[in-house]
C-alpha positions as CSV (number, residue, x, y, z in Angstrom):
1,M,6.6,-12.8,-2.9
2,I,4.6,-10.6,-0.5
3,R,2.6,-8.0,-2.6
4,F,1.0,-4.8,-1.6
5,T,-1.3,-2.7,-3.6
6,L,-1.2,1.0,-3.3
7,Y,-3.9,3.2,-4.7
8,S,-2.3,6.6,-5.4
9,R,-2.3,9.6,-7.7
10,S,0.6,11.3,-9.3
11,Y,0.4,14.7,-7.6
12,C,-0.1,13.4,-4.1
13,H,2.7,14.0,-1.6
14,L,1.0,11.9,1.0
15,C,1.2,9.0,-1.5
16,D,4.9,9.5,-2.0
17,D,5.4,9.6,1.8
18,L,3.4,6.4,2.4
19,L,5.3,4.6,-0.3
20,D,8.6,5.8,1.0
21,A,7.8,4.7,4.6
22,L,6.6,1.2,3.2
23,H,9.8,0.7,1.4
24,A,11.7,1.6,4.4
25,L,10.3,-1.4,6.2
26,Q,12.1,-3.8,3.8
27,T,15.1,-5.7,5.2
28,D,17.4,-8.4,3.8
29,T,14.9,-10.9,5.2
30,V,11.7,-9.2,4.6
31,R,11.2,-8.3,0.9
32,F,7.9,-7.4,-0.9
33,A,6.6,-5.8,-4.1
34,V,4.3,-2.8,-4.3
35,E,2.0,-2.3,-7.2
36,V,1.1,1.4,-7.4
37,I,-2.2,2.0,-9.1
38,D,-3.1,5.5,-10.3
39,V,-6.8,6.0,-9.2
40,D,-7.3,8.8,-11.8
41,A,-6.7,6.3,-14.6
42,D,-10.1,4.6,-13.8
43,P,-13.4,6.5,-12.9
44,A,-14.4,3.6,-10.7
45,L,-11.3,3.8,-8.7
46,V,-11.8,7.7,-8.4
47,E,-15.3,7.0,-7.1
48,R,-14.2,4.5,-4.6
49,F,-11.0,6.1,-3.3
50,D,-10.9,9.7,-4.4
51,E,-10.3,11.6,-1.2
52,L,-8.9,8.6,0.7
53,V,-5.6,8.1,-1.3
54,P,-3.2,6.9,-0.6
55,V,-4.9,3.6,0.2
56,L,-2.7,0.6,1.0
57,F,-4.0,-3.0,0.8
58,G,-1.9,-6.3,1.2
59,D,-4.7,-8.5,-0.5
60,P,-6.6,-6.1,-2.8
61,A,-9.7,-8.3,-2.1
62,G,-9.2,-8.0,1.7
63,P,-9.5,-5.1,4.1
64,E,-7.4,-1.9,3.6
65,L,-4.3,-1.8,5.9
66,C,-4.3,1.9,6.0
67,H,-4.9,5.2,4.2
68,Y,-3.4,8.7,4.3
69,F,-0.3,7.6,6.4
70,L,1.3,4.3,6.8
71,D,0.1,2.4,9.8
72,E,3.4,0.6,10.5
73,A,1.7,-1.8,13.2
74,A,-0.8,-3.0,10.6
75,V,1.8,-3.5,7.9
76,R,4.1,-5.4,10.1
77,A,1.2,-7.7,11.2
78,Y,0.3,-8.3,7.7
79,L,4.0,-9.1,7.0
80,A,4.3,-11.4,10.0
81,A,1.2,-13.2,9.0
82,S,2.3,-13.7,5.4
83,P,3.7,-17.1,4.6
84,V,6.3,-16.0,2.2
85,L,9.4,-14.1,3.3
86,I,12.5,-13.9,1.2
């Protein structure tokens, strides 16, 4: 299954908006899972992402896909390049 990682925080309306916009891209043929990680739970993540949240990654070891707002083109390109679509 295709996976995304969203670095977020609980009181962030931009985080909620980005997550909602990401979920809206799912269809019957394009399914994915999103792991939401609260940056405030880890001082190293606060240091790395603090003012950038929300930050979306496809592969957490790869480059970010977007931050603040969903970059739909970048996400669609990532989905198209992903080998697993259910």
